[in-house]
N, C-alpha and C positions, 0 to 999 in steps of 0.2 A: 503493499499500500504506499501511497504518497504520505507525506507527513501531515496531511489534512484530509478530512473526510466529511462529506454531508450525507447524512442518512435520510432518505425519503421513503416513506411508506406508500400508501395509496393517495392518489390525487384526484379521485373521481368527481370531487365537487367543482373542479376547475374547468373541466371539458365534457363534452358529450360522451356518452358510454357507447354510442353506436358508431361502429367502425365504418369507414368509407374507403373506397378504392384510393390508393396514393395519389393519383392524378387529381382527385376531387377534394383532397383534404385541406382544410384551411389551417392557418397557423395555430388556431386554438385547439384543433382536434388531431394533432399529429401523434397519434398513438397507434400501436398495432391493434389488430382485431381482438387480442386477448387482454387489452388494457395496459400493455407495457409502454414505457416511454421510448421516444426516438430522440436522437441528439438535438434536432430542431425544437422539440417540445422542452427538453431540459433547459436550453438556453433561455427560451421565453419564460419558462416557469421561474428559474433562478433570477432573472432580470426583475420580474414582478416581486418575488420574495425579497430581493435586496433593498427594496424601497422601505421595508420595515425591519430588516436584518442587516445592520451595518457591518457585521462580521464578514459577510460575503464580499462586501466592497473592499474591506481592509485586506482580505486575503487575495482576491482575484484582481483587484483594481477596478476602476470605473469602466462599465461597458460603453460609455460614451467616448472614452479615451481610446479604447481598442476593443473591437468586438470579441465576445467570449466565443470559444470553440469547444465543441464537445464530440467525443468519439467513444464508441463502445470499446472496452479494453479486455473483455473476457468472454469466455464461452462456458460459463459456470453451469452447473446442473440445476441450481436453485434460484439464484438471483441474477439481476441485470446490474452490471457495473460499467460506469462511464468515467472518463477523465475529462474535467472541464478545465480549460486554460484560459487565463486572462493575462493582462500585461504585467501583473505584479506577482502572480503565482497560480497555483492550481489546486483543485479539489477533486476528491473522488465522490461520485454519486452513486448510491446503491439503492436500487428498488427491490423490495422483497414482495413479490407477487403472492397472492394467496394460494399458490400451487406450486408443484415442482416444474421448473422451467423445461427440463429435458423432456418430460412427459406431457405437460400441458394441463389445462383446467380440470381434467378428470381426476388428477391426484392432488387433492386439496391439502394445504398446510395451514396452520394457524398463524394469523398475523402477529401474535404476541412473541413469536421467535425473535423478531427484530428487537422488541422491548428487552428481552433477555440479553441480547448482545449489546445493546446500549447501555444497560445497567452494569454489565461486566466492564466495558470499555471505561465508563466513568469511574468505576472502582479502581481500576488499574491506574488511571490518570491521577487519582488521589496520591498514589505511592510512587509512581514512576512515569513522568510526563514523556520520557524518551521512549517508552515501550508501547504506546497506544496512539492512535490517531485522534486528533482534536475533532470534536463533533460540533458542527456549526448550526445544523438545522435538522430537526426531526419533524416530519409531518405525517401525523396519523390520520 
């Protein structure tokens, strides 16, 4: 992991749940059919969140100064992981869908698994800041 991390859970209240073909997607609805994020959506979402979360601007730099860029960086079995780069730094964005990524929505997982990971990371940070990523944003 990079030295920073933004943990994002589900974001269903921000965009439509109905999937559309890629050619017809608007900026607000760039998610895959199963509800997972795309790089375009992550940037738009983080720019919006940065209006009320100045930690993102402090780490990434202003998106007005240089456009943020996102790319998927893993082929995990469970989660979706992206790296977002700005002019001042980078963060890792993790989406924990309510299912096993490798199999799909038929194999459901409890969303609370991410909460356990967050609690563990925060506990490690209390004792050793060098051995865990900083968490800048959690969206349940």
